[in-house]
C-alpha beads as a LAMMPS data file, in Angstrom:
LAMMPS data file: protein, C-alpha beads

384 atoms
383 bonds

1 atom types
1 bond types

-500.0 500.0 xlo xhi
-500.0 500.0 ylo yhi
-500.0 500.0 zlo zhi

Masses

1 110.0

Atoms # bond

1 1 1 1.723 17.122 -54.782
2 1 1 3.024 17.859 -51.160
3 1 1 1.177 16.520 -48.197
4 1 1 -0.248 18.903 -45.744
5 1 1 1.297 19.175 -42.431
6 1 1 -1.630 17.511 -40.793
7 1 1 -1.920 14.699 -43.289
8 1 1 1.907 14.135 -43.118
9 1 1 1.649 13.909 -39.272
10 1 1 -1.209 11.414 -39.755
11 1 1 0.724 9.289 -42.091
12 1 1 3.738 9.319 -39.522
13 1 1 1.547 8.202 -36.738
14 1 1 -0.092 5.451 -38.514
15 1 1 3.413 4.118 -39.594
16 1 1 4.682 4.243 -35.857
17 1 1 1.564 2.281 -34.970
18 1 1 2.047 -0.408 -37.620
19 1 1 5.817 -0.638 -36.581
20 1 1 4.819 -1.189 -33.144
21 1 1 2.166 -3.857 -33.902
22 1 1 4.655 -5.738 -36.010
23 1 1 7.071 -5.774 -32.927
24 1 1 4.555 -7.104 -30.720
25 1 1 3.400 -5.479 -27.232
26 1 1 4.154 -5.670 -23.688
27 1 1 1.872 -5.844 -20.637
28 1 1 2.479 -2.400 -19.704
29 1 1 -0.800 -0.482 -19.717
30 1 1 -0.964 3.402 -19.771
31 1 1 -4.110 5.256 -18.880
32 1 1 -4.794 8.886 -19.640
33 1 1 -6.577 9.805 -16.500
34 1 1 -6.390 13.597 -17.154
35 1 1 -7.853 15.154 -20.270
36 1 1 -4.420 16.792 -21.182
37 1 1 -2.065 14.335 -19.504
38 1 1 -0.065 14.167 -22.803
39 1 1 -0.972 17.347 -24.280
40 1 1 1.920 19.894 -24.571
41 1 1 -0.541 22.687 -24.212
42 1 1 -0.929 21.509 -20.382
43 1 1 0.402 24.437 -18.200
44 1 1 0.666 22.675 -14.914
45 1 1 2.352 19.660 -13.622
46 1 1 2.492 16.518 -15.591
47 1 1 2.161 13.607 -13.267
48 1 1 2.732 9.779 -13.741
49 1 1 1.604 7.079 -11.239
50 1 1 3.196 3.673 -11.908
51 1 1 1.636 0.497 -10.223
52 1 1 1.885 -3.141 -10.368
53 1 1 -1.914 -3.881 -9.983
54 1 1 -3.651 -0.774 -10.899
55 1 1 -4.997 2.402 -9.088
56 1 1 -8.280 0.669 -8.529
57 1 1 -7.065 -2.070 -6.134
58 1 1 -9.166 -0.676 -3.251
59 1 1 -6.356 0.016 -1.018
60 1 1 -2.734 0.925 -1.332
61 1 1 -2.423 2.094 -4.876
62 1 1 -5.772 3.624 -4.897
63 1 1 -5.056 5.627 -1.807
64 1 1 -1.952 6.915 -3.415
65 1 1 -3.981 7.920 -6.483
66 1 1 -6.905 9.591 -4.544
67 1 1 -4.071 11.742 -3.061
68 1 1 -3.062 12.730 -6.661
69 1 1 -6.818 13.371 -7.401
70 1 1 -7.324 15.475 -4.372
71 1 1 -4.283 17.808 -5.642
72 1 1 -5.884 17.961 -9.106
73 1 1 -9.201 19.185 -7.799
74 1 1 -7.443 22.185 -6.496
75 1 1 -5.012 22.413 -9.377
76 1 1 -7.148 21.847 -12.784
77 1 1 -4.124 22.955 -14.847
78 1 1 -2.295 19.849 -13.815
79 1 1 -2.908 16.222 -15.213
80 1 1 -2.061 12.678 -14.408
81 1 1 -1.501 9.570 -16.455
82 1 1 -1.561 6.147 -14.590
83 1 1 0.558 3.392 -15.915
84 1 1 -0.009 -0.399 -14.961
85 1 1 3.270 -2.490 -15.177
86 1 1 2.676 -5.935 -13.669
87 1 1 6.256 -6.944 -14.035
88 1 1 8.255 -6.024 -10.959
89 1 1 11.446 -6.236 -12.777
90 1 1 10.073 -3.690 -15.367
91 1 1 9.021 -0.954 -13.069
92 1 1 12.167 0.959 -12.731
93 1 1 12.974 0.607 -16.471
94 1 1 9.593 1.832 -17.343
95 1 1 10.277 5.010 -15.168
96 1 1 13.501 5.436 -17.110
97 1 1 11.811 5.106 -20.424
98 1 1 9.196 7.767 -19.449
99 1 1 11.089 10.159 -17.353
100 1 1 11.402 12.832 -19.964
101 1 1 7.552 13.047 -20.380
102 1 1 6.523 13.941 -16.920
103 1 1 7.494 16.466 -14.214
104 1 1 6.497 14.214 -11.142
105 1 1 6.456 10.577 -10.702
106 1 1 4.416 8.894 -7.926
107 1 1 5.702 5.649 -7.115
108 1 1 3.838 3.168 -4.848
109 1 1 5.607 0.241 -3.439
110 1 1 8.943 -1.358 -2.128
111 1 1 9.777 -2.356 -5.842
112 1 1 10.766 1.215 -6.705
113 1 1 13.554 1.312 -4.026
114 1 1 16.170 1.069 -6.621
115 1 1 15.016 4.103 -8.654
116 1 1 17.851 6.269 -7.187
117 1 1 20.130 6.106 -10.257
118 1 1 17.234 7.326 -12.483
119 1 1 16.253 10.178 -10.097
120 1 1 19.995 11.373 -9.698
121 1 1 20.262 11.383 -13.612
122 1 1 17.099 13.692 -13.787
123 1 1 17.391 16.399 -11.067
124 1 1 14.638 18.415 -12.769
125 1 1 12.123 15.771 -12.332
126 1 1 10.790 15.094 -8.841
127 1 1 9.823 11.859 -7.339
128 1 1 7.367 10.694 -4.521
129 1 1 8.298 7.154 -3.478
130 1 1 5.675 5.447 -1.043
131 1 1 6.752 2.675 1.179
132 1 1 10.356 2.793 0.630
133 1 1 13.578 4.824 0.943
134 1 1 15.778 4.607 -2.392
135 1 1 19.063 3.020 -3.267
136 1 1 21.247 3.235 -6.193
137 1 1 21.198 0.085 -8.541
138 1 1 24.109 -1.569 -6.252
139 1 1 21.883 -1.148 -3.275
140 1 1 23.759 1.800 -1.656
141 1 1 21.294 4.095 0.179
142 1 1 20.542 7.537 -1.380
143 1 1 18.987 10.742 -0.454
144 1 1 18.246 13.245 -3.067
145 1 1 16.864 16.859 -3.434
146 1 1 14.248 15.760 -5.937
147 1 1 13.138 12.610 -4.254
148 1 1 10.779 12.511 -1.166
149 1 1 10.248 9.103 0.395
150 1 1 7.767 8.153 2.915
151 1 1 7.531 5.010 4.893
152 1 1 5.093 4.246 7.752
153 1 1 4.826 2.545 11.020
154 1 1 2.691 -0.183 9.728
155 1 1 3.491 -2.090 13.137
156 1 1 1.257 0.583 14.929
157 1 1 -1.755 0.102 12.961
158 1 1 -1.173 -3.470 12.697
159 1 1 -1.162 -3.564 16.315
160 1 1 -4.724 -2.084 16.502
161 1 1 -5.897 -4.701 14.198
162 1 1 -4.374 -7.281 16.404
163 1 1 -6.164 -5.918 19.451
164 1 1 -9.289 -5.714 17.610
165 1 1 -9.076 -9.331 16.389
166 1 1 -8.282 -10.640 19.773
167 1 1 -11.275 -9.022 21.387
168 1 1 -13.880 -9.718 18.769
169 1 1 -12.903 -13.473 17.940
170 1 1 -15.527 -16.128 18.975
171 1 1 -13.257 -19.036 17.932
172 1 1 -10.154 -17.765 19.536
173 1 1 -8.317 -18.182 16.159
174 1 1 -7.303 -15.099 14.121
175 1 1 -4.636 -14.436 11.101
176 1 1 -3.074 -11.881 9.263
177 1 1 -2.877 -12.443 5.594
178 1 1 -0.036 -10.364 3.599
179 1 1 1.098 -10.007 0.212
180 1 1 5.012 -10.308 0.065
181 1 1 7.392 -10.211 3.053
182 1 1 8.765 -6.584 2.355
183 1 1 9.320 -4.523 5.383
184 1 1 5.993 -2.745 5.241
185 1 1 4.168 -6.301 5.280
186 1 1 6.359 -7.586 7.941
187 1 1 5.634 -4.530 9.960
188 1 1 1.953 -5.335 9.451
189 1 1 2.483 -8.972 10.562
190 1 1 4.543 -8.417 13.613
191 1 1 2.261 -5.495 14.641
192 1 1 -0.723 -7.567 14.256
193 1 1 0.718 -10.333 16.452
194 1 1 1.920 -7.920 18.891
195 1 1 -1.360 -6.691 19.272
196 1 1 -2.996 -10.017 19.937
197 1 1 -0.437 -11.014 22.504
198 1 1 -0.902 -7.548 24.321
199 1 1 -4.638 -8.168 24.322
200 1 1 -4.134 -11.711 25.770
201 1 1 -1.992 -10.282 28.495
202 1 1 -3.790 -7.059 29.423
203 1 1 -7.368 -7.574 28.320
204 1 1 -8.336 -11.148 29.228
205 1 1 -8.523 -12.568 25.629
206 1 1 -6.992 -16.023 24.614
207 1 1 -6.569 -15.559 20.912
208 1 1 -4.108 -17.559 18.727
209 1 1 -2.486 -16.324 15.754
210 1 1 -2.667 -19.016 13.134
211 1 1 0.032 -19.349 10.541
212 1 1 0.285 -21.700 7.573
213 1 1 3.654 -23.151 7.195
214 1 1 3.287 -23.679 3.520
215 1 1 2.651 -19.926 3.144
216 1 1 5.437 -18.677 5.515
217 1 1 7.051 -15.510 4.252
218 1 1 10.858 -14.970 3.757
219 1 1 12.118 -11.462 4.349
220 1 1 14.699 -9.557 2.405
221 1 1 17.546 -10.882 4.387
222 1 1 16.365 -14.343 3.907
223 1 1 14.748 -14.926 7.329
224 1 1 11.578 -17.039 7.471
225 1 1 9.215 -14.830 9.230
226 1 1 6.192 -17.227 9.297
227 1 1 2.626 -15.511 8.642
228 1 1 0.531 -16.195 5.751
229 1 1 2.033 -14.835 2.671
230 1 1 0.283 -14.928 -0.941
231 1 1 3.630 -14.148 -2.631
232 1 1 2.124 -11.588 -4.723
233 1 1 -0.048 -8.431 -4.597
234 1 1 -2.207 -9.067 -7.454
235 1 1 -2.727 -12.910 -7.427
236 1 1 -6.364 -13.124 -6.175
237 1 1 -6.621 -16.769 -6.751
238 1 1 -3.845 -17.666 -4.252
239 1 1 -5.436 -14.936 -2.081
240 1 1 -8.540 -16.989 -1.872
241 1 1 -6.809 -20.317 -1.319
242 1 1 -4.738 -18.897 1.533
243 1 1 -8.127 -17.379 2.927
244 1 1 -9.954 -20.755 2.489
245 1 1 -7.194 -22.566 4.283
246 1 1 -7.466 -20.223 7.488
247 1 1 -11.220 -20.408 7.503
248 1 1 -10.598 -24.398 7.390
249 1 1 -8.383 -23.919 10.463
250 1 1 -11.011 -22.129 12.308
251 1 1 -10.017 -18.519 11.958
252 1 1 -13.074 -16.048 12.348
253 1 1 -11.168 -12.854 11.902
254 1 1 -8.771 -12.111 9.054
255 1 1 -6.639 -8.820 8.773
256 1 1 -5.760 -8.686 5.160
257 1 1 -2.783 -6.527 4.033
258 1 1 -2.338 -7.889 0.580
259 1 1 -3.291 -5.201 -2.053
260 1 1 -5.446 -6.664 -5.044
261 1 1 -4.528 -10.145 -3.809
262 1 1 -6.260 -9.754 -0.711
263 1 1 -9.570 -9.334 -2.821
264 1 1 -9.469 -13.358 -3.050
265 1 1 -9.017 -13.489 0.887
266 1 1 -12.183 -11.152 1.020
267 1 1 -13.906 -13.499 -1.236
268 1 1 -13.107 -16.695 1.026
269 1 1 -14.369 -14.838 3.953
270 1 1 -17.637 -13.930 2.297
271 1 1 -18.348 -17.427 1.257
272 1 1 -17.912 -18.772 4.784
273 1 1 -20.072 -18.306 7.769
274 1 1 -19.224 -16.247 10.805
275 1 1 -15.846 -14.924 9.441
276 1 1 -14.879 -11.183 9.831
277 1 1 -12.550 -8.964 8.176
278 1 1 -10.158 -6.204 8.959
279 1 1 -9.283 -3.810 6.281
280 1 1 -5.763 -2.322 5.530
281 1 1 -4.460 0.959 4.351
282 1 1 -7.851 2.620 3.759
283 1 1 -11.389 2.527 5.002
284 1 1 -12.461 -0.658 3.304
285 1 1 -15.780 -0.943 4.863
286 1 1 -17.762 -0.979 1.547
287 1 1 -15.518 -3.975 0.497
288 1 1 -17.097 -5.968 3.446
289 1 1 -20.641 -6.134 1.884
290 1 1 -22.027 -9.589 1.892
291 1 1 -25.599 -9.477 0.671
292 1 1 -27.427 -7.133 2.835
293 1 1 -24.982 -7.485 5.665
294 1 1 -21.348 -6.371 6.068
295 1 1 -18.253 -8.427 7.567
296 1 1 -15.957 -5.520 7.959
297 1 1 -14.966 -5.018 11.374
298 1 1 -12.882 -1.946 11.027
299 1 1 -9.703 -0.976 8.974
300 1 1 -6.226 0.188 9.675
301 1 1 -5.164 3.376 8.014
302 1 1 -2.120 4.376 6.525
303 1 1 -2.865 7.990 5.271
304 1 1 -0.897 8.004 2.012
305 1 1 -3.085 10.111 0.126
306 1 1 -2.803 13.201 2.621
307 1 1 1.075 13.151 2.198
308 1 1 1.105 12.641 -1.586
309 1 1 -1.384 15.456 -1.918
310 1 1 0.937 17.716 0.528
311 1 1 4.173 16.836 -1.609
312 1 1 2.317 17.428 -4.973
313 1 1 1.345 20.934 -3.623
314 1 1 4.790 21.759 -2.315
315 1 1 6.315 20.919 -5.746
316 1 1 3.499 23.105 -7.499
317 1 1 4.593 25.897 -5.151
318 1 1 8.033 25.668 -5.408
319 1 1 8.645 24.599 -1.851
320 1 1 9.247 20.963 -2.280
321 1 1 12.262 19.374 -0.355
322 1 1 13.478 16.108 -0.815
323 1 1 14.107 13.665 2.011
324 1 1 13.154 10.658 3.888
325 1 1 9.958 10.978 5.964
326 1 1 8.844 8.257 8.583
327 1 1 5.141 8.568 9.435
328 1 1 3.706 7.139 12.508
329 1 1 0.785 7.807 14.991
330 1 1 2.543 10.704 16.256
331 1 1 2.739 12.297 12.731
332 1 1 -1.040 11.172 12.194
333 1 1 0.400 8.993 9.688
334 1 1 -1.374 5.668 10.650
335 1 1 -4.557 4.708 12.723
336 1 1 -7.634 2.920 12.382
337 1 1 -11.368 3.548 11.593
338 1 1 -13.479 4.280 14.604
339 1 1 -16.325 6.425 12.969
340 1 1 -19.895 5.113 13.643
341 1 1 -21.225 3.570 10.565
342 1 1 -17.887 2.565 9.024
343 1 1 -16.895 -0.011 11.808
344 1 1 -18.754 -2.676 13.677
345 1 1 -16.471 -2.883 16.814
346 1 1 -18.032 -3.337 20.479
347 1 1 -17.890 -0.486 22.701
348 1 1 -15.281 -2.271 24.904
349 1 1 -13.001 -2.769 21.830
350 1 1 -13.223 0.891 20.939
351 1 1 -12.372 1.966 24.447
352 1 1 -9.461 -0.388 24.548
353 1 1 -8.117 0.774 21.103
354 1 1 -8.292 4.346 22.364
355 1 1 -6.244 3.532 25.325
356 1 1 -3.533 1.645 23.137
357 1 1 -3.423 4.705 20.876
358 1 1 -2.571 6.778 23.683
359 1 1 -0.008 4.332 24.817
360 1 1 1.722 4.120 21.466
361 1 1 1.376 7.851 21.153
362 1 1 3.426 8.421 24.274
363 1 1 5.912 5.709 23.643
364 1 1 4.767 3.342 26.309
365 1 1 3.947 0.633 23.760
366 1 1 6.442 -0.031 20.741
367 1 1 5.109 -2.835 18.883
368 1 1 7.539 -5.421 17.076
369 1 1 8.419 -4.674 13.435
370 1 1 10.567 -5.852 10.507
371 1 1 14.191 -6.148 11.251
372 1 1 14.992 -2.964 9.411
373 1 1 12.828 -0.987 11.952
374 1 1 13.501 -2.690 15.387
375 1 1 14.767 -5.917 16.955
376 1 1 11.686 -6.444 18.966
377 1 1 9.596 -9.715 18.643
378 1 1 5.725 -9.965 18.915
379 1 1 6.655 -11.878 22.123
380 1 1 8.830 -9.324 23.529
381 1 1 8.345 -5.625 22.970
382 1 1 8.325 -2.361 25.131
383 1 1 4.883 -2.260 26.778
384 1 1 3.992 -5.759 26.669

Bonds

1 1 1 2
2 1 2 3
3 1 3 4
4 1 4 5
5 1 5 6
6 1 6 7
7 1 7 8
8 1 8 9
9 1 9 10
10 1 10 11
11 1 11 12
12 1 12 13
13 1 13 14
14 1 14 15
15 1 15 16
16 1 16 17
17 1 17 18
18 1 18 19
19 1 19 20
20 1 20 21
21 1 21 22
22 1 22 23
23 1 23 24
24 1 24 25
25 1 25 26
26 1 26 27
27 1 27 28
28 1 28 29
29 1 29 30
30 1 30 31
31 1 31 32
32 1 32 33
33 1 33 34
34 1 34 35
35 1 35 36
36 1 36 37
37 1 37 38
38 1 38 39
39 1 39 40
40 1 40 41
41 1 41 42
42 1 42 43
43 1 43 44
44 1 44 45
45 1 45 46
46 1 46 47
47 1 47 48
48 1 48 49
49 1 49 50
50 1 50 51
51 1 51 52
52 1 52 53
53 1 53 54
54 1 54 55
55 1 55 56
56 1 56 57
57 1 57 58
58 1 58 59
59 1 59 60
60 1 60 61
61 1 61 62
62 1 62 63
63 1 63 64
64 1 64 65
65 1 65 66
66 1 66 67
67 1 67 68
68 1 68 69
69 1 69 70
70 1 70 71
71 1 71 72
72 1 72 73
73 1 73 74
74 1 74 75
75 1 75 76
76 1 76 77
77 1 77 78
78 1 78 79
79 1 79 80
80 1 80 81
81 1 81 82
82 1 82 83
83 1 83 84
84 1 84 85
85 1 85 86
86 1 86 87
87 1 87 88
88 1 88 89
89 1 89 90
90 1 90 91
91 1 91 92
92 1 92 93
93 1 93 94
94 1 94 95
95 1 95 96
96 1 96 97
97 1 97 98
98 1 98 99
99 1 99 100
100 1 100 101
101 1 101 102
102 1 102 103
103 1 103 104
104 1 104 105
105 1 105 106
106 1 106 107
107 1 107 108
108 1 108 109
109 1 109 110
110 1 110 111
111 1 111 112
112 1 112 113
113 1 113 114
114 1 114 115
115 1 115 116
116 1 116 117
117 1 117 118
118 1 118 119
119 1 119 120
120 1 120 121
121 1 121 122
122 1 122 123
123 1 123 124
124 1 124 125
125 1 125 126
126 1 126 127
127 1 127 128
128 1 128 129
129 1 129 130
130 1 130 131
131 1 131 132
132 1 132 133
133 1 133 134
134 1 134 135
135 1 135 136
136 1 136 137
137 1 137 138
138 1 138 139
139 1 139 140
140 1 140 141
141 1 141 142
142 1 142 143
143 1 143 144
144 1 144 145
145 1 145 146
146 1 146 147
147 1 147 148
148 1 148 149
149 1 149 150
150 1 150 151
151 1 151 152
152 1 152 153
153 1 153 154
154 1 154 155
155 1 155 156
156 1 156 157
157 1 157 158
158 1 158 159
159 1 159 160
160 1 160 161
161 1 161 162
162 1 162 163
163 1 163 164
164 1 164 165
165 1 165 166
166 1 166 167
167 1 167 168
168 1 168 169
169 1 169 170
170 1 170 171
171 1 171 172
172 1 172 173
173 1 173 174
174 1 174 175
175 1 175 176
176 1 176 177
177 1 177 178
178 1 178 179
179 1 179 180
180 1 180 181
181 1 181 182
182 1 182 183
183 1 183 184
184 1 184 185
185 1 185 186
186 1 186 187
187 1 187 188
188 1 188 189
189 1 189 190
190 1 190 191
191 1 191 192
192 1 192 193
193 1 193 194
194 1 194 195
195 1 195 196
196 1 196 197
197 1 197 198
198 1 198 199
199 1 199 200
200 1 200 201
201 1 201 202
202 1 202 203
203 1 203 204
204 1 204 205
205 1 205 206
206 1 206 207
207 1 207 208
208 1 208 209
209 1 209 210
210 1 210 211
211 1 211 212
212 1 212 213
213 1 213 214
214 1 214 215
215 1 215 216
216 1 216 217
217 1 217 218
218 1 218 219
219 1 219 220
220 1 220 221
221 1 221 222
222 1 222 223
223 1 223 224
224 1 224 225
225 1 225 226
226 1 226 227
227 1 227 228
228 1 228 229
229 1 229 230
230 1 230 231
231 1 231 232
232 1 232 233
233 1 233 234
234 1 234 235
235 1 235 236
236 1 236 237
237 1 237 238
238 1 238 239
239 1 239 240
240 1 240 241
241 1 241 242
242 1 242 243
243 1 243 244
244 1 244 245
245 1 245 246
246 1 246 247
247 1 247 248
248 1 248 249
249 1 249 250
250 1 250 251
251 1 251 252
252 1 252 253
253 1 253 254
254 1 254 255
255 1 255 256
256 1 256 257
257 1 257 258
258 1 258 259
259 1 259 260
260 1 260 261
261 1 261 262
262 1 262 263
263 1 263 264
264 1 264 265
265 1 265 266
266 1 266 267
267 1 267 268
268 1 268 269
269 1 269 270
270 1 270 271
271 1 271 272
272 1 272 273
273 1 273 274
274 1 274 275
275 1 275 276
276 1 276 277
277 1 277 278
278 1 278 279
279 1 279 280
280 1 280 281
281 1 281 282
282 1 282 283
283 1 283 284
284 1 284 285
285 1 285 286
286 1 286 287
287 1 287 288
288 1 288 289
289 1 289 290
290 1 290 291
291 1 291 292
292 1 292 293
293 1 293 294
294 1 294 295
295 1 295 296
296 1 296 297
297 1 297 298
298 1 298 299
299 1 299 300
300 1 300 301
301 1 301 302
302 1 302 303
303 1 303 304
304 1 304 305
305 1 305 306
306 1 306 307
307 1 307 308
308 1 308 309
309 1 309 310
310 1 310 311
311 1 311 312
312 1 312 313
313 1 313 314
314 1 314 315
315 1 315 316
316 1 316 317
317 1 317 318
318 1 318 319
319 1 319 320
320 1 320 321
321 1 321 322
322 1 322 323
323 1 323 324
324 1 324 325
325 1 325 326
326 1 326 327
327 1 327 328
328 1 328 329
329 1 329 330
330 1 330 331
331 1 331 332
332 1 332 333
333 1 333 334
334 1 334 335
335 1 335 336
336 1 336 337
337 1 337 338
338 1 338 339
339 1 339 340
340 1 340 341
341 1 341 342
342 1 342 343
343 1 343 344
344 1 344 345
345 1 345 346
346 1 346 347
347 1 347 348
348 1 348 349
349 1 349 350
350 1 350 351
351 1 351 352
352 1 352 353
353 1 353 354
354 1 354 355
355 1 355 356
356 1 356 357
357 1 357 358
358 1 358 359
359 1 359 360
360 1 360 361
361 1 361 362
362 1 362 363
363 1 363 364
364 1 364 365
365 1 365 366
366 1 366 367
367 1 367 368
368 1 368 369
369 1 369 370
370 1 370 371
371 1 371 372
372 1 372 373
373 1 373 374
374 1 374 375
375 1 375 376
376 1 376 377
377 1 377 378
378 1 378 379
379 1 379 380
380 1 380 381
381 1 381 382
382 1 382 383
383 1 383 384
């Protein structure tokens, strides 16, 4: 007796599952976040977002995903699948394996920088790369019609965090905690240190930026950039160790730019007395909850969601143009939280931050950044 088509398909599916089980499994986790993300009947864009630490990290990845969700709210015929791949070396190979199944890839993080060869080989697939430009597999820079990259002036928002920390500290010891010494994180670090130095010189503060030598960062060129680097964006345990060590050094304001690993530093601050946090990338006020109080002073902003949504809309409308965008204060790309009820800064600090915002906007202040951006240092930059 012949099997029906449905029964035959079911048997084939079971056979494939058994074969996969026999071969073992990887750590890659694929989540169907749209009702029809892998449904051939879907009529709109099939979008895939790939991250190392998940779309619920409360900051960087989550903000990119929120941009996708905002797009989907206006385009219900489109779908998204999120994929978690914790192995940095497997990120681009994962894109290559999946590229034929999706119309658009949203790729948050510097580790996607060498996706250029895959993008060039698939001109009918569009790519939105967040926090990096792209290269080929040999490291040669590329610009492609089907790839939009966005990098940000993190040093500007880091500067706001540094000014706020210097003005709000009671112990005169503050610190920035980072994930890995990629350009975006070094931007945050140097921007923060620039802001502290600016406040010390112009606003009468006397804050010290504490750096733990055992957690100093090494940038992509092999230079020791100091700071406090966890060494990963997902390692919450080490994030707490670094946080505990900084609290033990007397720091009472911690600016945390470390993705999911930063949640460990948040825990260290909450377990201590009199320690404040400054969030990163998104409004993290709710993450500062400590019993019936809150220890989040403010958050710096990197408006990835807005620009991810904008580019997805352009792809959908047929107006998409590839290229490399650099987004700063002048482009409404970075900033800080000043809304009442979402920050706990003094009126004086808010006034000084507004003053600094205007000076950055008109180019008077240019904070120090990673060597790929400028050659200034936190002790010597325009406007200091």
